[in-house]
C-alpha positions as CSV (number, residue, x, y, z in Angstrom):
1,M,-37.8,-84.4,-80.7
2,N,-38.8,-85.7,-84.0
3,A,-42.0,-86.9,-84.6
4,L,-43.1,-88.5,-88.4
5,V,-47.1,-88.4,-89.0
6,V,-47.7,-90.5,-92.0
7,T,-51.4,-89.7,-93.4
8,S,-52.6,-88.4,-97.0
9,S,-55.6,-86.2,-95.0
10,D,-54.3,-82.7,-94.0
11,K,-57.6,-82.3,-91.3
12,A,-55.6,-85.9,-89.5
13,F,-52.3,-84.3,-90.0
14,T,-53.3,-81.1,-88.2
15,V,-55.1,-82.6,-85.2
16,V,-52.0,-85.0,-85.0
17,V,-49.5,-81.8,-84.9
18,Q,-51.6,-79.7,-82.6
19,T,-52.1,-82.4,-80.3
20,L,-48.1,-83.1,-80.3
21,R,-47.5,-79.4,-79.4
22,L,-49.8,-80.1,-76.1
23,C,-46.9,-83.1,-75.7
24,G,-43.9,-81.2,-75.8
25,E,-42.1,-79.7,-78.6
26,Y,-41.8,-81.7,-81.8
27,S,-40.0,-80.9,-85.0
28,V,-42.7,-82.8,-87.6
29,A,-41.7,-84.1,-90.7
30,R,-45.2,-85.7,-93.1
31,A,-45.3,-88.4,-95.0
32,K,-48.7,-89.1,-97.5
33,D,-48.0,-92.7,-97.8
34,V,-45.8,-95.8,-96.9
35,L,-43.8,-95.3,-100.2
36,S,-42.3,-92.2,-98.7
37,A,-42.3,-92.5,-95.0
38,R,-39.7,-96.2,-95.6
39,P,-36.9,-94.0,-96.9
40,L,-37.1,-92.0,-93.9
41,I,-37.3,-94.2,-91.2
42,G,-33.3,-95.3,-91.9
43,R,-32.3,-91.4,-92.2
44,R,-33.5,-89.7,-88.9
45,G,-34.7,-91.2,-85.6
46,F,-38.1,-90.2,-84.6
47,S,-39.4,-89.9,-81.0
48,V,-42.9,-90.2,-81.9
49,A,-44.9,-91.6,-84.9
50,V,-48.3,-91.5,-86.1
51,V,-49.2,-93.9,-88.9
52,C,-53.3,-93.1,-90.2
53,A,-53.9,-96.5,-92.0
54,D,-55.4,-95.7,-95.4
55,S,-56.8,-98.9,-96.9
56,R,-56.7,-102.2,-94.8
57,D,-53.5,-103.2,-96.7
58,A,-50.8,-104.9,-94.5
59,V,-48.1,-102.7,-95.7
60,W,-49.4,-99.8,-93.1
61,R,-49.2,-102.4,-90.1
62,E,-45.6,-103.4,-91.5
63,L,-44.9,-99.7,-91.5
64,A,-45.5,-98.8,-88.0
65,R,-43.8,-102.4,-86.7
66,A,-40.4,-101.2,-88.1
67,L,-41.4,-97.7,-86.5
68,A,-42.0,-99.0,-82.9
69,E,-38.7,-101.6,-83.9
70,N,-36.8,-98.6,-84.6
71,G,-36.9,-97.3,-81.4
72,S,-40.1,-94.6,-82.1
73,G,-43.1,-94.3,-79.7
74,T,-45.4,-95.4,-82.5
75,V,-49.8,-94.8,-82.6
76,Y,-51.4,-96.5,-85.5
77,L,-54.7,-95.9,-86.8
78,P,-56.8,-98.8,-89.1
79,C,-58.4,-97.5,-92.1
80,A,-61.6,-96.2,-90.6
81,G,-64.7,-98.8,-91.2
82,T,-62.7,-101.6,-91.2
83,E,-61.6,-104.8,-88.8
84,D,-57.7,-104.3,-89.2
85,A,-55.9,-107.4,-87.8
86,S,-53.6,-105.4,-85.5
87,G,-53.5,-107.1,-82.3
88,A,-50.0,-108.5,-82.8
89,L,-48.5,-104.7,-83.1
90,C,-49.2,-104.6,-79.7
91,D,-46.4,-106.5,-78.7
92,V,-43.6,-104.0,-79.8
93,G,-45.2,-101.6,-78.4
94,V,-47.8,-100.2,-80.7
95,Q,-50.3,-97.8,-79.4
96,L,-53.6,-98.8,-81.3
97,L,-56.6,-96.5,-81.5
98,T,-60.0,-96.5,-83.4
99,R,-61.4,-93.8,-85.3
100,P,-62.9,-91.4,-85.0
101,L,-60.2,-90.0,-83.4
102,T,-60.9,-88.1,-80.0
103,R,-58.5,-85.7,-79.3
104,G,-58.5,-87.2,-75.9
105,A,-57.1,-90.5,-76.5
106,L,-55.2,-89.4,-79.0
107,Y,-53.0,-87.1,-76.5
108,N,-52.9,-90.2,-74.0
109,A,-51.7,-92.2,-76.9
110,L,-49.1,-90.0,-77.9
111,R,-48.1,-89.3,-74.0
112,T,-47.6,-92.9,-73.6
113,A,-45.8,-93.1,-77.3
114,S,-43.9,-90.2,-76.0
115,G,-42.2,-92.7,-72.8
116,I,-42.2,-96.0,-74.4
117,S,-39.2,-93.6,-77.0
118,A,-37.8,-92.7,-74.2
119,R,-37.4,-95.7,-72.3
120,F,-36.5,-97.5,-75.5
121,A,-33.8,-94.7,-75.7
122,S,-32.4,-95.4,-71.9
123,L,-32.5,-99.3,-72.7
124,V,-29.9,-98.7,-75.8
125,A,-27.9,-96.5,-74.2
126,E,-27.3,-98.9,-70.9
127,N,-26.9,-101.8,-73.5
128,A,-24.2,-99.9,-74.9
129,S,-22.3,-98.6,-71.8
130,L,-22.5,-101.7,-70.6
131,R,-20.6,-103.3,-74.1
132,D,-17.8,-100.5,-73.5
133,K,-18.0,-101.8,-69.6
134,L,-17.6,-105.8,-70.8
135,A,-14.8,-104.7,-74.0
136,A,-12.9,-103.0,-71.1
137,Q,-12.9,-105.8,-68.8
138,K,-11.8,-108.2,-71.3
139,T,-8.9,-106.0,-72.4
140,I,-8.0,-106.1,-68.5
141,S,-8.1,-109.7,-68.2
142,R,-6.2,-109.9,-71.4
143,A,-3.9,-107.8,-69.6
144,K,-3.6,-109.6,-66.6
145,C,-3.2,-113.3,-68.0
146,M,-0.3,-111.9,-70.0
147,L,1.5,-110.6,-66.9
148,I,0.4,-114.0,-65.3
149,Q,2.5,-116.2,-68.1
150,Q,5.4,-114.0,-67.5
151,G,5.9,-115.2,-63.9
152,M,2.9,-113.1,-61.6
153,S,0.1,-114.2,-59.3
154,E,-3.1,-112.6,-60.6
155,Q,-2.9,-110.6,-57.3
156,D,0.8,-109.1,-58.4
157,A,-0.7,-108.8,-61.7
158,H,-3.2,-106.4,-60.7
159,K,-1.1,-104.6,-58.5
160,E,1.4,-103.9,-61.6
161,L,-1.8,-102.7,-63.8
162,E,-2.7,-100.1,-60.9
163,K,0.9,-99.3,-60.4
164,R,1.9,-98.5,-64.0
165,A,-1.6,-96.4,-64.1
166,M,-1.3,-94.1,-61.4
167,E,2.4,-93.5,-62.0
168,S,1.6,-92.5,-65.8
169,R,-1.4,-90.9,-64.6
170,R,-3.8,-93.3,-67.2
171,T,-6.5,-95.7,-67.1
172,L,-6.1,-99.1,-66.2
173,L,-7.8,-99.7,-69.5
174,D,-5.2,-97.2,-71.4
175,V,-2.7,-99.4,-69.8
176,A,-3.8,-102.7,-70.3
177,S,-4.4,-101.6,-74.1
178,D,-0.8,-100.9,-74.0
179,I,0.2,-104.6,-72.4
180,T,-2.3,-106.9,-75.1
181,E,-0.9,-104.3,-77.9
182,K,2.9,-105.6,-77.5
183,G,2.0,-109.1,-77.7
184,G,4.4,-111.7,-77.4
185,T,7.1,-109.2,-75.8
186,R,8.5,-109.3,-72.1
187,I,6.6,-107.1,-70.3
188,F,7.6,-108.0,-66.8
189,V,10.9,-109.1,-65.3
190,P,10.5,-111.0,-62.4
191,S,12.7,-109.0,-59.2
192,D,15.1,-112.4,-58.9
193,E,15.9,-112.0,-62.4
194,R,16.4,-108.1,-62.1
195,K,19.2,-108.5,-59.6
196,T,20.9,-110.7,-61.8
197,E,21.1,-107.9,-64.8
198,E,22.2,-105.4,-62.4
């Protein structure tokens, strides 16, 4: 798993890395400021990200938000001694910590962030699977419609697709794709026409 730690403090970086090691095996990347962190977001998928703000500037909060929206379980530490307007970050799943930082609080936040990241990855995979199933169903339905337009009933069209799939040892989707690619050509010859051709 990949982790990103954004902090200019060597001490904070060491504490975060040591705590991450307790949570699991992480390959840790470091950025010392927002400017150097931004290019990393698009290039690598981070399971967990920790953003230790050096100032009360909104760019730190936006970085934490961008990481969370990109699927990283994100922990955000506002600048020391400030009342940072970070409440809206909770809405996108960012874990907020206050300073002084304790290892126990950091450990719990990292575990939660890791769980959020895993759930996000699971939802993305589930969404992709559902999209694939929907696309396959659309292709099969389109092939059935083409067979129906040539004189079959819906039930017979479905049986025809299944028969062709079984005979050719291919999936229903592959057979349906072949039919839809042929477009307007005659795919099915009704049995009464077959007799007259013979």
